[in-house]
C-alpha positions as CSV (number, residue, x, y, z in Angstrom):
1,X,0.0,0.0,0.0
2,X,1.3,3.4,-0.9
3,X,1.0,6.0,1.8
4,X,1.0,9.6,0.5
5,X,2.6,12.0,0.9
6,X,6.3,11.1,0.9
7,X,8.4,12.8,3.6
8,X,8.4,16.5,2.9
9,X,12.0,16.8,3.8
10,X,13.0,15.0,0.6
11,X,14.9,17.0,-2.0
12,X,12.8,18.0,-5.0
13,X,12.6,15.4,-7.7
14,X,10.4,14.1,-10.5
15,X,7.5,12.0,-9.3
16,X,6.0,9.6,-11.8
17,X,2.3,8.7,-11.1
18,X,1.4,5.3,-12.7
19,X,0.0,1.8,-12.3
20,X,2.1,-0.3,-14.7
21,X,5.8,-1.0,-13.8
22,X,6.7,-2.4,-17.3
23,X,5.6,0.7,-19.1
24,X,7.7,2.9,-16.9
25,X,11.0,0.9,-17.3
26,X,12.2,2.9,-20.4
27,X,11.6,6.2,-18.5
28,X,13.5,4.9,-15.5
29,X,16.5,4.2,-17.7
30,X,16.3,7.7,-19.3
31,X,16.2,9.3,-15.8
32,X,19.2,7.3,-14.6
33,X,21.2,8.0,-17.8
34,X,20.7,11.8,-17.2
35,X,21.2,11.6,-13.4
36,X,17.7,13.1,-12.8
37,X,16.4,12.4,-9.3
38,X,13.0,10.7,-9.5
39,X,10.5,8.6,-7.5
40,X,7.4,6.6,-8.4
41,X,4.0,6.6,-6.9
42,X,2.2,3.4,-7.9
43,X,-1.4,4.5,-7.6
44,X,-3.4,1.4,-7.3
45,X,-4.6,1.7,-3.7
46,X,-3.2,3.5,-0.6
47,X,-3.7,6.3,1.8
48,X,-3.7,10.0,0.9
49,X,-3.6,12.3,4.0
50,X,-5.2,15.6,2.8
51,X,-4.0,17.3,6.0
52,X,-0.4,17.2,4.7
53,X,1.2,19.0,1.8
54,X,2.8,17.2,-1.1
55,X,6.6,17.0,-1.3
56,X,8.3,19.6,-3.6
57,X,9.0,18.6,-7.1
58,X,7.5,18.0,-10.6
59,X,4.7,15.4,-11.0
60,X,4.1,13.5,-14.2
61,X,0.8,11.7,-14.5
62,X,0.9,8.5,-16.5
63,X,-2.4,6.9,-15.4
64,X,-3.9,4.8,-18.1
65,X,-7.5,4.3,-19.2
66,X,-6.8,0.6,-19.4
67,X,-5.7,0.4,-15.7
68,X,-8.8,-1.6,-14.8
69,X,-7.7,-4.4,-17.1
70,X,-4.7,-5.0,-14.8
71,X,-7.0,-5.4,-11.7
72,X,-6.4,-1.7,-10.7
73,X,-10.1,-0.8,-10.9
74,X,-9.9,2.4,-9.0
75,X,-6.4,3.6,-10.0
76,X,-7.8,6.4,-12.2
77,X,-10.1,7.6,-9.4
78,X,-7.3,7.5,-6.9
79,X,-5.1,9.5,-9.3
80,X,-7.9,12.1,-9.7
81,X,-7.8,12.6,-5.9
82,X,-4.0,12.9,-5.9
83,X,-4.1,15.4,-8.8
84,X,-6.7,17.6,-7.0
85,X,-4.5,17.6,-3.9
86,X,-1.4,18.6,-6.0
87,X,-3.3,21.4,-7.7
88,X,-4.6,22.7,-4.3
89,X,-0.9,23.0,-3.2
90,X,0.3,24.6,-6.4
91,X,2.6,21.9,-7.5
92,X,3.9,21.6,-11.1
93,X,1.9,18.8,-12.8
94,X,2.4,17.4,-16.3
95,X,-0.9,16.0,-17.6
96,X,-3.1,17.2,-14.8
97,X,-6.8,16.8,-13.9
98,X,-8.1,17.8,-17.3
99,X,-5.7,15.4,-19.0
100,X,-6.9,12.5,-16.8
101,X,-10.6,13.4,-17.5
102,X,-9.9,13.1,-21.3
103,X,-7.8,10.0,-20.9
104,X,-10.7,8.0,-19.4
105,X,-13.5,9.3,-21.6
106,X,-13.5,9.4,-25.4
107,X,-16.8,11.3,-25.3
108,X,-15.0,14.1,-23.4
109,X,-12.1,13.8,-25.8
110,X,-14.3,14.2,-28.9
111,X,-16.1,17.2,-27.5
112,X,-12.8,18.9,-26.6
113,X,-11.4,18.2,-30.0
114,X,-14.5,19.6,-31.7
115,X,-13.9,22.9,-29.9
116,X,-10.8,23.3,-32.0
117,X,-12.3,22.3,-35.3
118,X,-10.7,18.9,-35.2
119,X,-12.9,16.3,-36.9
120,X,-13.7,13.0,-35.2
121,X,-15.7,10.0,-36.5
122,X,-19.4,10.2,-36.2
123,X,-20.3,8.7,-32.8
124,X,-23.3,7.8,-30.6
125,X,-22.7,7.1,-26.9
126,X,-24.9,4.3,-25.6
127,X,-25.7,3.2,-22.0
128,X,-27.4,-0.2,-22.0
129,X,-26.6,-3.0,-24.4
130,X,-30.2,-3.1,-25.5
131,X,-29.9,0.4,-26.9
132,X,-27.0,-0.4,-29.3
133,X,-29.1,-1.7,-32.2
134,X,-31.1,1.6,-32.2
135,X,-27.9,3.6,-32.3
136,X,-26.6,1.4,-35.1
137,X,-29.8,2.0,-37.1
138,X,-29.3,5.8,-36.8
139,X,-25.7,5.6,-37.8
140,X,-25.7,3.0,-40.5
141,X,-23.2,0.3,-41.5
142,X,-20.3,-0.4,-41.5
143,X,-19.6,0.7,-37.9
144,X,-17.5,-0.2,-35.0
145,X,-18.2,-0.6,-31.3
146,X,-15.6,0.6,-28.7
147,X,-15.4,1.4,-25.1
148,X,-15.6,5.0,-23.9
149,X,-13.0,4.2,-21.2
150,X,-10.6,1.9,-23.0
151,X,-7.0,1.9,-24.0
152,X,-5.4,-0.9,-26.0
153,X,-8.3,-0.9,-28.4
154,X,-10.6,-2.4,-25.8
155,X,-14.0,-3.5,-27.1
156,X,-13.2,-2.5,-30.7
157,X,-15.3,-4.6,-33.1
158,X,-16.1,-4.0,-36.7
159,X,-19.6,-4.8,-38.0
160,X,-20.7,-4.8,-41.7
161,X,-24.4,-5.6,-41.2
162,X,-27.2,-5.6,-38.6
163,X,-27.2,-9.4,-38.5
164,X,-23.5,-9.5,-37.4
165,X,-24.2,-7.0,-34.7
166,X,-27.2,-8.8,-33.5
167,X,-25.3,-12.1,-33.2
168,X,-22.5,-10.4,-31.3
169,X,-24.9,-8.8,-28.8
170,X,-26.8,-12.1,-28.3
171,X,-23.6,-14.1,-27.7
172,X,-20.9,-14.1,-25.1
173,X,-18.4,-11.9,-27.0
174,X,-19.8,-8.5,-25.9
175,X,-17.5,-6.8,-23.4
176,X,-19.4,-4.5,-21.0
177,X,-17.4,-1.3,-20.7
178,X,-16.2,-0.4,-17.2
179,X,-18.0,2.9,-17.2
180,X,-21.1,1.5,-18.8
181,X,-20.7,3.6,-22.0
182,X,-20.4,1.9,-25.4
183,X,-19.5,4.0,-28.4
184,X,-21.2,3.2,-31.7
185,X,-19.0,4.8,-34.3
186,X,-18.9,5.1,-38.1
187,X,-16.1,3.0,-39.6
188,X,-13.6,5.1,-41.5
189,X,-12.2,3.2,-44.4
190,X,-8.6,4.1,-45.2
191,X,-7.0,3.4,-48.6
192,X,-4.5,1.2,-46.8
193,X,-4.7,-0.4,-43.3
194,X,-2.7,2.2,-41.5
195,X,-3.2,4.8,-38.9
196,X,-0.8,7.6,-37.8
197,X,0.1,8.5,-34.2
198,X,1.5,11.9,-33.6
199,X,3.7,12.3,-30.5
200,X,4.0,15.5,-28.5
201,X,6.3,16.2,-25.6
202,X,6.1,19.5,-23.7
203,X,3.3,20.4,-26.0
204,X,5.6,20.3,-29.0
205,X,5.6,17.9,-31.9
206,X,8.2,15.2,-31.5
207,X,7.6,12.8,-34.3
208,X,4.8,10.8,-36.1
209,X,4.7,7.0,-36.4
210,X,2.8,5.0,-39.0
211,X,1.1,1.9,-37.6
212,X,0.1,-1.1,-39.6
213,X,-3.4,-2.2,-38.5
214,X,-3.9,-5.0,-41.0
215,X,-4.0,-7.6,-38.3
216,X,-6.2,-6.0,-35.7
217,X,-7.2,-3.0,-33.7
218,X,-5.4,-3.6,-30.4
219,X,-2.1,-2.0,-31.1
220,X,0.2,-0.2,-28.6
221,X,3.7,0.8,-29.3
222,X,5.3,-0.3,-26.0
223,X,7.3,-3.6,-25.7
224,X,5.0,-4.7,-22.9
225,X,1.9,-4.0,-25.0
226,X,2.3,-5.3,-28.5
227,X,0.1,-7.5,-30.6
228,X,1.6,-10.5,-32.4
229,X,0.3,-11.9,-35.6
230,X,-1.0,-15.1,-34.0
231,X,-2.7,-13.4,-31.0
232,X,-4.8,-10.5,-32.0
233,X,-8.0,-10.8,-30.0
234,X,-6.7,-10.9,-26.4
235,X,-4.8,-8.6,-24.1
236,X,-1.5,-7.2,-25.2
237,X,1.2,-9.9,-25.5
238,X,4.8,-9.2,-24.8
239,X,6.2,-9.0,-28.3
240,X,5.1,-8.0,-31.8
241,X,6.7,-7.6,-35.2
242,X,8.7,-4.3,-35.2
243,X,7.7,-3.5,-38.8
244,X,4.2,-2.6,-37.6
245,X,5.6,0.8,-36.4
246,X,7.6,3.1,-38.7
247,X,8.6,6.6,-37.7
248,X,7.9,9.1,-40.5
249,X,10.7,11.4,-41.6
250,X,9.8,15.1,-42.3
251,X,6.2,14.6,-41.2
252,X,3.9,17.6,-41.6
253,X,0.1,18.0,-41.4
254,X,-2.4,20.9,-41.5
255,X,-3.8,19.8,-38.2
256,X,-0.6,20.1,-36.2
257,X,-1.3,23.7,-35.0
258,X,-4.9,22.7,-33.9
259,X,-3.6,19.6,-32.1
260,X,-1.1,21.7,-30.3
261,X,-3.7,24.3,-29.3
262,X,-6.0,21.5,-28.1
263,X,-3.3,20.0,-25.9
264,X,-2.3,23.4,-24.4
265,X,-6.0,24.2,-23.6
266,X,-6.5,20.9,-21.9
267,X,-3.5,20.7,-19.6
268,X,-1.9,18.0,-21.7
269,X,1.9,18.2,-21.9
270,X,2.7,14.7,-23.2
271,X,0.4,12.7,-25.5
272,X,0.1,10.6,-28.6
273,X,-2.7,11.8,-31.0
274,X,-4.0,9.1,-33.4
275,X,-5.8,9.9,-36.7
276,X,-6.9,8.0,-39.8
277,X,-7.3,9.3,-43.3
278,X,-10.2,8.1,-45.5
279,X,-10.2,7.4,-49.2
280,X,-11.1,11.0,-49.9
281,X,-8.1,12.3,-48.0
282,X,-10.1,13.5,-45.0
283,X,-8.4,13.1,-41.6
284,X,-10.3,12.0,-38.5
285,X,-8.8,12.2,-35.1
286,X,-10.1,9.3,-33.0
287,X,-7.9,9.0,-29.9
288,X,-5.7,11.1,-27.6
289,X,-3.5,8.9,-25.4
290,X,-2.1,10.9,-22.5
291,X,-0.2,7.8,-21.3
292,X,1.8,7.5,-24.4
293,X,4.3,4.7,-25.1
294,X,6.9,4.3,-27.8
295,X,8.2,1.4,-29.9
296,X,11.9,0.9,-29.2
297,X,12.6,-0.9,-32.5
298,X,11.2,1.9,-34.5
299,X,13.1,4.5,-32.5
300,X,16.3,2.6,-32.8
301,X,16.0,2.8,-36.6
302,X,15.1,6.5,-36.5
303,X,17.5,7.7,-33.8
304,X,14.9,9.6,-31.7
305,X,13.7,8.6,-28.2
306,X,10.3,9.5,-26.8
307,X,11.2,8.6,-23.3
308,X,14.5,10.4,-23.6
309,X,12.5,13.5,-24.7
310,X,10.2,13.1,-21.8
311,X,13.1,12.8,-19.3
312,X,14.7,16.0,-20.8
313,X,11.4,17.9,-20.6
314,X,10.7,16.9,-17.0
315,X,14.3,17.6,-16.0
316,X,14.0,21.1,-17.4
317,X,10.9,21.7,-15.3
318,X,12.7,20.4,-12.2
319,X,15.6,22.8,-12.9
320,X,13.1,25.6,-12.9
321,X,11.7,24.4,-9.6
322,X,15.1,24.3,-8.1
323,X,16.0,27.8,-9.4
324,X,12.7,29.2,-7.8
325,X,13.3,27.8,-4.4
326,X,14.7,30.3,-1.8
327,X,17.7,29.3,0.2
328,X,18.9,26.7,-2.3
329,X,22.7,26.4,-2.8
330,X,24.2,28.7,-5.4
331,X,25.7,25.7,-7.2
332,X,23.2,23.6,-9.0
333,X,23.5,19.8,-8.8
334,X,25.6,18.0,-11.5
335,X,22.6,16.8,-13.5
336,X,21.1,20.3,-13.7
337,X,24.4,21.8,-14.8
338,X,24.5,19.2,-17.5
339,X,21.3,20.5,-18.9
340,X,19.2,17.4,-18.4
């Protein structure tokens, strides 16, 4: 059980809020390589004493919408409480309360994207499995079902006809969403089975990666969350063909300024924005992942590192925190002098 806060006498550091050890391992290595002091808060369950202030430092929220699939049912709710506490005490938080709210609700995401003129697929939100056929009739086929609070492509199914949908709903394959909201969404047909994920760190464009979706929807770039060709329907296996992810050189897109404005307005410093382009060349943004992961094989070929960029960004925020603290030594620690 994690008891919060940590001792307030600790020197300022980066605190990583998460619920998945494997996903944080590349970030740990990046911190260690740069000598940046950090600590982790594993927010599955614990004790948060609201009478006490948080420790000094920079706080990076990596809570995932799919946390409930790892038996961490209330991790997101716990994180929301911690973020409210951090905000009350004026701490520097990357991906704060608003970012978490959008991470765990695609409905909220789509409404926030629409405010910036960013087009999303036509969608109907449904509570109650019995209401899905009526929503499908309104929208028309082909369509997909997905979970409102998801991650890893949870609940994503493609249906070409009412008969297929009816059989699915009548059988054992329907997965009830954890928040009760199923999304009925128009299927966007791309000229090739590919989507693009655009990565941002510190609100700035880092790189874009092209993802091959020919073998399924449940695709995640991290080593610990990849889908192999022989196992596409279940939870993320440990390995996948690296050719599924290809970082695009010299990527540019008309939506880049709008995505950046959207992120800035919604307290999102680090995210992966996913979009698909239809046969007419029209781009639809369908997911914003504020717990973004990166594919190490694709990065090795490209020479850029997402986790390295995150560590650099958080290190720069920590340097600012140290510079603003009264009574600190005139000489900065070695990692800060090195420009981590």
